[in-house]
ZAROZA-260761 format. One record per residue (C-alpha): y, x, z. Coordinates in steps of 0.1 Angstrom, whole numbers. Layout:
<atoms>
[[Y, X, Z]]
...
</atoms>
This chain:
<atoms>
[[-1017, -616, -22]]
[[-999, -593, 2]]
[[-1021, -572, 25]]
[[-1001, -585, 55]]
[[-1014, -620, 47]]
[[-1049, -608, 39]]
[[-1053, -592, 73]]
[[-1059, -626, 88]]
[[-1086, -634, 62]]
[[-1108, -604, 65]]
[[-1127, -613, 97]]
[[-1158, -625, 80]]
[[-1196, -624, 85]]
[[-1214, -595, 70]]
[[-1234, -606, 39]]
[[-1209, -633, 29]]
[[-1211, -624, -7]]
[[-1186, -650, -19]]
[[-1156, -634, 0]]
[[-1168, -599, -8]]
[[-1169, -607, -45]]
[[-1134, -621, -44]]
[[-1120, -589, -27]]
[[-1140, -566, -50]]
[[-1123, -581, -80]]
[[-1089, -576, -65]]
[[-1068, -544, -72]]
[[-1071, -535, -35]]
[[-1094, -509, -19]]
[[-1121, -524, 3]]
[[-1139, -502, 29]]
[[-1164, -513, 54]]
[[-1176, -490, 83]]
[[-1200, -496, 111]]
[[-1194, -491, 148]]
[[-1198, -453, 144]]
[[-1173, -451, 115]]
[[-1200, -446, 89]]
[[-1191, -461, 55]]
[[-1213, -491, 46]]
[[-1195, -504, 15]]
[[-1166, -494, -8]]
[[-1153, -514, -37]]
[[-1144, -499, -71]]
[[-1107, -500, -64]]
[[-1111, -480, -32]]
[[-1134, -454, -50]]
[[-1108, -451, -78]]
[[-1080, -447, -51]]
[[-1098, -418, -33]]
[[-1116, -403, -64]]
[[-1151, -407, -51]]
[[-1179, -428, -64]]
[[-1196, -452, -41]]
[[-1227, -431, -38]]
[[-1206, -401, -25]]
[[-1191, -424, 2]]
[[-1220, -444, 15]]
[[-1235, -430, 47]]
[[-1206, -406, 54]]
[[-1181, -407, 82]]
[[-1148, -421, 69]]
[[-1125, -399, 91]]
[[-1143, -367, 81]]
[[-1137, -374, 44]]
[[-1101, -387, 45]]
[[-1082, -373, 75]]
[[-1078, -339, 92]]
[[-1093, -335, 127]]
[[-1066, -339, 153]]
[[-1040, -351, 129]]
[[-1016, -380, 135]]
[[-1034, -401, 109]]
[[-1068, -396, 126]]
[[-1053, -408, 159]]
[[-1037, -438, 143]]
[[-1069, -448, 125]]
[[-1089, -445, 158]]
[[-1063, -465, 177]]
[[-1064, -494, 152]]
[[-1102, -492, 148]]
[[-1105, -497, 186]]
[[-1083, -528, 183]]
[[-1105, -543, 155]]
[[-1137, -538, 175]]
[[-1120, -559, 201]]
[[-1115, -587, 176]]
[[-1078, -578, 168]]
[[-1062, -575, 134]]
[[-1035, -549, 124]]
[[-1016, -534, 95]]
[[-1004, -497, 95]]
[[-996, -468, 72]]
[[-1013, -434, 72]]
[[-1018, -404, 49]]
[[-1054, -398, 36]]
[[-1068, -370, 15]]
[[-1083, -377, -20]]
[[-1113, -358, -33]]
[[-1091, -335, -53]]
[[-1072, -326, -21]]
[[-1040, -345, -28]]
[[-1026, -365, 0]]
[[-1016, -401, -6]]
[[-1000, -428, 16]]
[[-1020, -461, 21]]
[[-1012, -493, 39]]
[[-1043, -505, 57]]
[[-1048, -541, 68]]
[[-1080, -546, 87]]
[[-1101, -566, 112]]
[[-1136, -568, 128]]
[[-1168, -573, 108]]
[[-1193, -598, 123]]
[[-1231, -604, 117]]
[[-1248, -637, 114]]
[[-1249, -640, 152]]
[[-1211, -635, 156]]
[[-1214, -600, 170]]
[[-1190, -572, 159]]
[[-1210, -548, 138]]
[[-1181, -528, 123]]
[[-1147, -530, 108]]
[[-1133, -538, 74]]
[[-1101, -525, 59]]
[[-1081, -534, 28]]
[[-1062, -504, 14]]
[[-1030, -505, -7]]
[[-1017, -472, -23]]
[[-980, -470, -12]]
[[-974, -434, -21]]
[[-947, -441, -47]]
[[-929, -464, -22]]
[[-931, -437, 5]]
[[-918, -410, -19]]
[[-889, -432, -29]]
[[-882, -438, 8]]
[[-883, -401, 16]]
[[-861, -393, -14]]
[[-836, -419, -2]]
[[-837, -404, 33]]
[[-832, -369, 19]]
[[-803, -382, -1]]
[[-788, -398, 30]]
[[-793, -366, 50]]
[[-777, -345, 22]]
[[-748, -369, 21]]
[[-744, -367, 59]]
[[-745, -329, 57]]
[[-719, -329, 29]]
[[-698, -352, 50]]
[[-701, -329, 80]]
[[-693, -299, 59]]
[[-663, -317, 45]]
[[-652, -327, 79]]
[[-657, -291, 91]]
[[-638, -278, 61]]
[[-610, -302, 68]]
[[-610, -292, 104]]
[[-610, -256, 95]]
[[-582, -261, 69]]
[[-561, -281, 94]]
[[-567, -254, 121]]
[[-556, -227, 97]]
[[-526, -247, 86]]
[[-516, -254, 122]]
[[-521, -217, 130]]
[[-498, -207, 101]]
[[-471, -231, 112]]
[[-474, -220, 148]]
[[-470, -183, 142]]
[[-443, -187, 115]]
[[-414, -180, 138]]
[[-431, -160, 166]]
[[-418, -125, 174]]
[[-439, -118, 205]]
[[-473, -101, 202]]
[[-486, -120, 232]]
[[-475, -153, 218]]
[[-493, -147, 185]]
[[-524, -135, 202]]
[[-524, -166, 225]]
[[-520, -189, 195]]
[[-550, -172, 179]]
[[-572, -178, 209]]
[[-561, -210, 225]]
[[-550, -230, 194]]
[[-575, -219, 168]]
[[-606, -200, 180]]
[[-615, -225, 208]]
[[-619, -252, 181]]
[[-648, -233, 165]]
[[-671, -235, 195]]
[[-668, -199, 207]]
[[-676, -191, 243]]
[[-653, -161, 245]]
[[-627, -143, 224]]
[[-603, -114, 230]]
[[-574, -103, 208]]
[[-569, -65, 210]]
[[-536, -49, 198]]
[[-534, -12, 189]]
[[-506, 6, 209]]
[[-488, 38, 202]]
[[-514, 58, 222]]
[[-541, 49, 197]]
[[-557, 26, 223]]
[[-567, -11, 218]]
[[-554, -31, 247]]
[[-563, -67, 255]]
[[-534, -90, 246]]
[[-549, -125, 249]]
[[-581, -141, 259]]
[[-601, -174, 255]]
[[-629, -181, 279]]
[[-636, -165, 313]]
[[-612, -136, 308]]
[[-582, -160, 305]]
[[-564, -162, 339]]
[[-546, -192, 354]]
[[-513, -180, 340]]
[[-525, -178, 305]]
[[-529, -140, 305]]
[[-559, -117, 305]]
[[-578, -113, 337]]
[[-585, -76, 346]]
[[-574, -63, 311]]
[[-591, -32, 298]]
[[-581, -6, 271]]
[[-605, 8, 246]]
[[-597, 40, 227]]
[[-602, 41, 190]]
[[-638, 51, 181]]
[[-653, 39, 214]]
[[-675, 9, 218]]
[[-680, -18, 191]]
[[-643, -28, 193]]
[[-631, 8, 191]]
[[-654, 15, 161]]
[[-641, -15, 142]]
[[-606, -5, 150]]
[[-612, 30, 137]]
[[-632, 21, 106]]
[[-614, -11, 97]]
[[-647, -28, 89]]
[[-659, -60, 106]]
[[-693, -60, 124]]
[[-717, -87, 136]]
[[-740, -75, 164]]
[[-771, -98, 166]]
[[-784, -82, 198]]
[[-760, -63, 220]]
[[-788, -51, 243]]
[[-800, -29, 214]]
[[-765, -14, 206]]
[[-755, 16, 228]]
[[-719, 11, 219]]
[[-717, -22, 238]]
[[-690, -21, 265]]
[[-696, -45, 294]]
[[-664, -62, 304]]
[[-666, -94, 325]]
[[-703, -103, 319]]
[[-731, -93, 295]]
[[-735, -114, 264]]
[[-762, -110, 238]]
[[-743, -112, 205]]
[[-709, -101, 193]]
[[-686, -103, 163]]
[[-656, -80, 158]]
[[-631, -83, 130]]
[[-601, -59, 123]]
[[-566, -72, 118]]
[[-553, -51, 89]]
[[-518, -49, 74]]
[[-510, -26, 45]]
[[-542, -6, 50]]
[[-535, 0, 87]]
[[-554, -15, 116]]
[[-531, -34, 139]]
[[-557, -49, 162]]
[[-591, -65, 165]]
[[-604, -100, 171]]
[[-636, -98, 192]]
[[-659, -126, 204]]
[[-692, -126, 223]]
[[-718, -152, 228]]
[[-747, -156, 253]]
[[-772, -164, 226]]
[[-787, -137, 204]]
[[-779, -138, 167]]
[[-753, -166, 172]]
[[-726, -154, 148]]
[[-731, -161, 111]]
[[-713, -154, 78]]
[[-692, -185, 83]]
[[-678, -172, 116]]
[[-670, -139, 99]]
[[-652, -157, 71]]
[[-632, -177, 96]]
[[-621, -147, 117]]
[[-613, -127, 86]]
[[-591, -155, 73]]
[[-573, -157, 107]]
[[-569, -119, 108]]
[[-554, -119, 73]]
[[-530, -147, 81]]
[[-519, -131, 114]]
[[-516, -95, 101]]
[[-481, -97, 86]]
[[-467, -117, 115]]
[[-483, -94, 140]]
[[-469, -64, 122]]
[[-434, -79, 125]]
[[-440, -87, 161]]
[[-450, -51, 168]]
[[-420, -38, 150]]
[[-397, -63, 168]]
[[-411, -54, 203]]
[[-409, -17, 195]]
[[-372, -22, 185]]
[[-366, -43, 216]]
[[-382, -16, 238]]
[[-361, 11, 222]]
[[-330, -10, 226]]
[[-339, -17, 263]]
[[-346, 19, 269]]
[[-313, 29, 253]]
[[-294, 3, 274]]
[[-312, 15, 306]]
[[-306, 52, 296]]
[[-269, 44, 290]]
[[-267, 26, 323]]
[[-283, 55, 341]]
[[-261, 79, 323]]
[[-230, 59, 333]]
[[-241, 57, 369]]
[[-248, 95, 369]]
[[-215, 102, 353]]
[[-196, 79, 377]]
[[-214, 92, 408]]
[[-211, 129, 399]]
[[-193, 152, 424]]
[[-179, 172, 395]]
[[-153, 159, 371]]
[[-171, 150, 339]]
[[-152, 149, 306]]
[[-167, 143, 272]]
[[-148, 149, 240]]
[[-158, 144, 203]]
[[-157, 170, 176]]
[[-119, 165, 172]]
[[-112, 171, 208]]
[[-106, 134, 216]]
[[-117, 122, 251]]
[[-145, 97, 250]]
[[-156, 98, 287]]
[[-136, 104, 319]]
[[-154, 98, 351]]
[[-141, 88, 386]]
[[-141, 124, 399]]
[[-120, 134, 368]]
[[-95, 108, 379]]
[[-94, 123, 414]]
[[-92, 159, 402]]
[[-65, 156, 375]]
[[-46, 125, 385]]
[[-52, 106, 352]]
[[-69, 72, 352]]
[[-96, 68, 326]]
[[-76, 44, 305]]
[[-48, 70, 303]]
[[-72, 96, 287]]
[[-97, 78, 264]]
[[-87, 83, 228]]
[[-63, 112, 235]]
[[-67, 149, 228]]
[[-79, 169, 258]]
[[-55, 198, 249]]
[[-26, 176, 257]]
[[-39, 165, 291]]
[[-54, 193, 312]]
[[-53, 226, 292]]
[[-25, 250, 302]]
[[-2, 261, 274]]
[[-15, 297, 275]]
[[-51, 284, 266]]
[[-43, 257, 240]]
[[-45, 281, 210]]
[[-78, 296, 222]]
[[-91, 260, 227]]
[[-83, 250, 191]]
[[-96, 283, 178]]
[[-129, 278, 197]]
[[-134, 242, 183]]
[[-128, 255, 148]]
[[-153, 283, 152]]
[[-179, 260, 165]]
[[-177, 237, 135]]
[[-180, 267, 112]]
[[-208, 286, 130]]
[[-222, 263, 156]]
[[-212, 289, 183]]
[[-184, 290, 208]]
[[-172, 317, 232]]
[[-174, 295, 264]]
[[-203, 272, 255]]
[[-234, 270, 278]]
[[-220, 292, 305]]
[[-201, 288, 338]]
[[-166, 303, 338]]
[[-136, 303, 360]]
[[-102, 293, 345]]
[[-71, 273, 353]]
[[-62, 237, 344]]
[[-32, 215, 349]]
[[-31, 180, 364]]
[[-9, 150, 357]]
[[17, 165, 379]]
[[16, 196, 356]]
[[6, 219, 386]]
[[-18, 246, 376]]
[[-49, 252, 397]]
[[-82, 271, 394]]
[[-114, 253, 382]]
[[-150, 262, 375]]
[[-160, 250, 340]]
[[-192, 246, 320]]
[[-193, 231, 285]]
[[-224, 221, 265]]
[[-225, 208, 229]]
[[-242, 175, 222]]
[[-253, 161, 188]]
[[-257, 123, 185]]
[[-262, 107, 151]]
[[-250, 138, 133]]
[[-218, 138, 153]]
[[-208, 166, 177]]
[[-196, 160, 212]]
[[-189, 183, 241]]
[[-197, 175, 277]]
[[-176, 195, 303]]
[[-183, 197, 340]]
[[-152, 208, 359]]
[[-147, 215, 396]]
[[-115, 222, 415]]
[[-121, 255, 433]]
[[-87, 258, 449]]
[[-101, 255, 484]]
[[-131, 276, 475]]
[[-108, 304, 463]]
[[-87, 302, 494]]
[[-118, 303, 516]]
[[-132, 332, 495]]
[[-100, 352, 502]]
[[-103, 344, 539]]
[[-140, 355, 538]]
[[-131, 387, 520]]
[[-104, 395, 545]]
[[-128, 388, 573]]
[[-155, 410, 557]]
[[-130, 438, 553]]
[[-120, 434, 589]]
[[-157, 434, 599]]
[[-163, 465, 579]]
[[-134, 482, 596]]
[[-146, 472, 630]]
[[-182, 483, 622]]
[[-169, 517, 611]]
[[-148, 519, 642]]
[[-178, 509, 664]]
[[-200, 535, 646]]
[[-174, 562, 651]]
[[-170, 552, 687]]
[[-207, 552, 693]]
[[-211, 585, 676]]
[[-182, 600, 695]]
[[-193, 585, 729]]
[[-229, 598, 723]]
[[-216, 633, 716]]
[[-191, 632, 745]]
[[-218, 620, 769]]
[[-242, 648, 758]]
[[-218, 675, 770]]
[[-216, 664, 807]]
[[-253, 654, 806]]
[[-262, 689, 794]]
[[-240, 704, 822]]
[[-257, 682, 848]]
[[-291, 692, 834]]
[[-283, 729, 836]]
[[-270, 727, 871]]
[[-300, 707, 883]]
[[-323, 734, 868]]
[[-302, 761, 886]]
[[-305, 742, 919]]
[[-342, 738, 914]]
[[-345, 775, 909]]
[[-325, 785, 940]]
[[-343, 760, 962]]
[[-377, 770, 950]]
[[-381, 795, 978]]
[[-360, 778, 1004]]
[[-375, 763, 1036]]
[[-372, 726, 1042]]
[[-360, 721, 1006]]
[[-386, 694, 997]]
[[-363, 664, 1003]]
[[-336, 680, 982]]
[[-361, 688, 955]]
[[-371, 652, 952]]
[[-334, 642, 949]]
[[-330, 667, 921]]
[[-361, 654, 904]]
[[-347, 619, 904]]
[[-314, 632, 890]]
[[-333, 651, 863]]
[[-354, 619, 854]]
[[-322, 598, 852]]
[[-305, 624, 830]]
[[-335, 624, 806]]
[[-334, 585, 806]]
[[-297, 585, 799]]
[[-302, 611, 771]]
[[-329, 589, 756]]
[[-307, 559, 758]]
[[-278, 577, 741]]
[[-302, 589, 714]]
[[-313, 553, 708]]
[[-277, 541, 707]]
[[-268, 569, 683]]
[[-298, 560, 661]]
[[-288, 523, 660]]
[[-253, 533, 651]]
[[-266, 554, 622]]
[[-289, 527, 610]]
[[-261, 501, 610]]
[[-238, 525, 593]]
[[-265, 532, 567]]
[[-266, 569, 575]]
[[-303, 573, 583]]
[[-321, 592, 556]]
[[-359, 588, 551]]
[[-378, 619, 541]]
[[-410, 605, 527]]
[[-440, 628, 524]]
[[-478, 625, 522]]
[[-489, 624, 558]]
[[-523, 622, 576]]
[[-515, 591, 596]]
[[-547, 592, 617]]
[[-539, 628, 628]]
[[-503, 619, 636]]
[[-514, 589, 657]]
[[-541, 609, 675]]
[[-515, 635, 685]]
[[-491, 608, 698]]
[[-519, 590, 717]]
[[-530, 622, 733]]
[[-495, 630, 745]]
[[-490, 595, 758]]
[[-523, 594, 776]]
[[-517, 628, 794]]
[[-484, 615, 807]]
[[-500, 583, 821]]
[[-502, 585, 859]]
[[-528, 556, 863]]
[[-554, 574, 842]]
[[-555, 547, 815]]
[[-561, 558, 779]]
[[-555, 542, 745]]
[[-586, 527, 728]]
[[-580, 541, 693]]
[[-601, 528, 663]]
[[-598, 534, 625]]
[[-611, 510, 599]]
[[-615, 515, 561]]
[[-614, 547, 540]]
[[-588, 571, 554]]
[[-559, 581, 530]]
[[-527, 601, 533]]
[[-497, 578, 536]]
[[-463, 584, 522]]
[[-440, 581, 553]]
[[-414, 601, 572]]
[[-435, 616, 600]]
[[-405, 620, 624]]
[[-394, 584, 620]]
[[-430, 572, 622]]
[[-436, 592, 653]]
[[-407, 573, 669]]
[[-423, 540, 658]]
[[-458, 548, 673]]
[[-444, 564, 705]]
[[-422, 534, 712]]
[[-450, 509, 706]]
[[-476, 529, 727]]
[[-450, 534, 755]]
[[-442, 497, 756]]
[[-480, 489, 757]]
[[-485, 510, 788]]
[[-452, 501, 805]]
[[-457, 463, 803]]
[[-494, 462, 811]]
[[-496, 482, 844]]
[[-528, 474, 863]]
[[-544, 458, 832]]
[[-570, 469, 806]]
[[-563, 498, 784]]
[[-541, 492, 754]]
[[-557, 491, 719]]
[[-545, 509, 688]]
[[-561, 503, 654]]
[[-554, 517, 619]]
[[-568, 496, 590]]
[[-568, 510, 555]]
[[-568, 480, 531]]
[[-562, 475, 494]]
[[-526, 484, 487]]
[[-515, 488, 523]]
[[-523, 503, 557]]
[[-519, 483, 589]]
[[-512, 498, 624]]
[[-518, 474, 653]]
[[-510, 480, 690]]
[[-523, 455, 715]]
[[-518, 453, 753]]
[[-530, 428, 779]]
[[-499, 428, 800]]
[[-471, 404, 810]]
[[-464, 392, 775]]
[[-432, 376, 763]]
[[-421, 340, 772]]
[[-421, 317, 742]]
[[-384, 310, 743]]
[[-376, 348, 741]]
[[-397, 356, 711]]
[[-371, 348, 684]]
[[-346, 373, 699]]
[[-370, 401, 709]]
[[-360, 424, 680]]
[[-323, 420, 687]]
[[-304, 450, 699]]
[[-301, 453, 738]]
[[-322, 421, 743]]
[[-348, 421, 770]]
[[-373, 394, 779]]
[[-366, 372, 809]]
[[-398, 383, 827]]
[[-395, 421, 827]]
[[-381, 422, 863]]
[[-375, 458, 874]]
[[-394, 474, 846]]
[[-370, 500, 831]]
[[-358, 496, 795]]
[[-327, 493, 773]]
[[-338, 466, 748]]
[[-331, 489, 719]]
[[-366, 502, 712]]
[[-381, 473, 692]]
[[-348, 469, 673]]
[[-351, 505, 662]]
[[-388, 501, 653]]
[[-381, 470, 632]]
[[-354, 488, 613]]
[[-375, 520, 608]]
[[-403, 498, 594]]
[[-380, 482, 569]]
[[-368, 516, 558]]
[[-404, 522, 548]]
[[-405, 488, 528]]
[[-430, 476, 554]]
[[-433, 445, 576]]
[[-431, 441, 614]]
[[-449, 413, 631]]
[[-450, 405, 668]]
[[-473, 379, 685]]
[[-472, 374, 723]]
[[-481, 350, 750]]
[[-468, 352, 785]]
[[-493, 367, 810]]
[[-518, 373, 782]]
[[-504, 403, 763]]
[[-486, 413, 732]]
[[-498, 424, 697]]
[[-475, 443, 673]]
[[-486, 448, 637]]
[[-469, 472, 613]]
[[-479, 471, 576]]
[[-469, 498, 552]]
[[-476, 499, 514]]
[[-499, 526, 502]]
</atoms>
């Protein structure tokens, strides 16, 4: 009978031999254990089932023989044994171990075992070997799982094939790189459970730029958020782009090439998009799990890359052509705007001399509208008759030799307008080659007014030269004429001084004569300065350069200036650097130094001593004179070197305003520089620099 039915019959009194005999003769394993789980009885069927004889079983703990400590079977046996000791019956399946170590499945139906007094003294269990049944069940389960896996694989394959087919259809008529990249990410890759995917496209600068994204890098408008560029050879993506070989990175934290973009992910797969042996781009995906990407992912992305390569190549070529076309249109538009807005007349002719361009200024200059000139020969429009033969000859020579007599230079010539009036123009012609065709661009400018103005200027300059020469002659004549009466006055003053030297009460007269003598000297100095300015302006001052000890020359002038100083002040003279002879005109330079020292004393009366320094430097020598006097007002500084100009704050201090003008000109004659810095009431510093 079934074990399930027997479980209700095995609660019997120990020693009831009639029931024991019945069960012993059944093909079922009978096992009795006491309250401690020690085996008290085992029938022949049970011994055969487990491979032990009864002597080997009696007195041993059943659990120690048949189940592993801590196993699920041990726990299940203990659970049901506990129920039996409480008078309950149960049926369950467990795995037990035979003597030979093989494990078998048994169904156990059991209950309590009573003594003659009705007390529970152990448990009894009837065992049925169900190993074959269990194996059949497990085989069936495995078969079901295999079928389920095959169904899943079939569904995945169908999904993959459908996605690939959809992708092929979607990109079939796409011409935009961005559209193809977006289809790869949003319509296909997201169906394979990727967290992130970027499509990189190789640009003309050998840089992989992000064209489309799936995942966190995709922005709200469908573009790439904060796109980056990766040069070939850099990072994992750049390496794949350079080598053309796909890579699976199991752990990016151990790969120094990993480039962090938006966030760190632990695994990465990168597959090149190749067409005709050339890398066009890279499909790159990252995942937060280590070792996420498998061979199936690589196969999928490789298939996508293969399908997309030819379409992507076409898109790259199309976009490049569109860019070139757009640039040409933009360039043509810019060229047209430049031509139309040019201040010069711009005329372009082809290799046969036919007009192809005629801008607005050309219309204004020659009187022809553009539509009247396009397609006509230039020689019949604006070239005078006397130049037509030369024009045709020059065109012919260019086609033969590539050279022309008037090309790439600016010349002056005449042209004729629509009214056939001839007028002067400035002309420059440059050859241009476009698609193996020769063109000539000509820039023409009407210089009629310029010529007229030039004639006026030349006449004015000639008149100016005449006036300058007249002035120089007058100054020279006046200077010489003044010298004669001045000399006479000087001689007579000296005679009067001599005659009055011994006369009584002649002191007042002597003072008057002294004033006359001083004024004569001042007037002579003024006339000498005027004569010098005249010579300088007439270019008649000759410089006699010779090696000169500048320090000695300055010392001599300083000594003379100091001795003539009535207030007892001296010049603080200092020399810096290694002394060298300087190539100067000593006489001219004496005038320069004397004038500067004289001014320093004259305009600093009652102040600290003037300072004079000579500094020998690399390639030049600098002479600086500084005073602490009245200075020059800011508004007068720009005119201080002009002839006859005097500062507004000089008051009654005598001077002609010629001295600094002469100094400035003399310095220039030595190829030197003259620099003056001054501040009112703080003093003036003049620096003269002469090359060594």
